[in-house]
N, C-alpha and C positions, 0 to 999 in steps of 0.2 A: 276776386273770382276768377278762377280759372277758366277761359274760352279758347278753343277752334278757334278760328278766323280763319276766313277764306275770300279769297277773291272772283269773279270772273269776269271778264273779257276787257280786265286791269290789270296792270300791276302794282306787289299789296306792298306799297314802301312801309317802311320805316317809321313816318310820320301816323301816316295811318295807323297802323299797328297800335300804334302808340295813343293816338287820340280814340281808338274804339277800348282800349283796357281802359283809361283815365277814364272812359263813360259809364263804362260796366262795373267799378270800383266804387263808384255813385253808387250804384244801388245795394251794398254789401251792406247798408242803414237801414233797408228795408227787410230784407232779410232775416235778421239777425241772426240769431242759432239754427235758424234753417241753412242745411250744408243743401247746395244744388246737384243734381248726379248728373248732370252735362250742363255744356250751353256752348251754343253752336253759330257765329254770329257768321252771316253773310252777306259781304255787301257786293253788286254789280254793275257796271253798265249796261245798261238793257237792251242798246244799239251801239254798233261803231260807228253807225250813217246819220243818224241826226245829232245837230248841235244844240237845240233848240227844247224845249219846255221838258217832263220829266226823264231825265235820263238814270241818275241812277238810283239803285234801292237797297238796304236797311234792311234785312230781317234777321230776327234773334229769337232761338230754339232755347230755350229754361226748361232742361226737367227736374223737377220738382219729386220727394213723394208723392206722389198719388195721382202727380200730378202734368200736362205739358204743357207749358205757357209758351203762345208763339205772338209774333206781331210783324208789323212790313210796313213799307213808312217807303215812298216814291215819290221823291223831289229834284228838283233841277241839280241842286248842290250837295252834295255827296256828305260833306258834313252835318249841313241841314237833314238828311233821309236820318242815320248815327243821333243827331240829337234827339229828333222827335218818335223816331223808333225808342231809344231811350226813355222818355216821358211818357210814354203810350205803357211801359210796361210797368213803371213805379207801381201805379193803379192796380192793375195786376195783382201783383207779388202784396201789396198790401192787403183786397180783395183775397187770396189764398191764405195769408195766415190770419183773414178773419173768419172765413170758411174753417180753418182746422183747430180754432178756437172752441167754438161751440161744439162741437164733435166728441 
């Protein structure tokens, strides 16, 4: 899946970019033959002065024919936020496919 990856309040390193792409490619098995219109991923450090607590945010906007699936997760660890967003998006895709098959 081709994704537009954007980082706010920190530098998007090649390691973070490849991690996001790897996690999004895991969603291809749920999509099957459905071709996404667009996929936008935004990773962000919510504040520059906090060091503890929920500091990182990952947001995925997956535009499919007829619907926009959006998920946002905030976690203390950037990689955990990306992982949880991906995990939450998978059942949403399955639900979308079931809804499309009923029509």
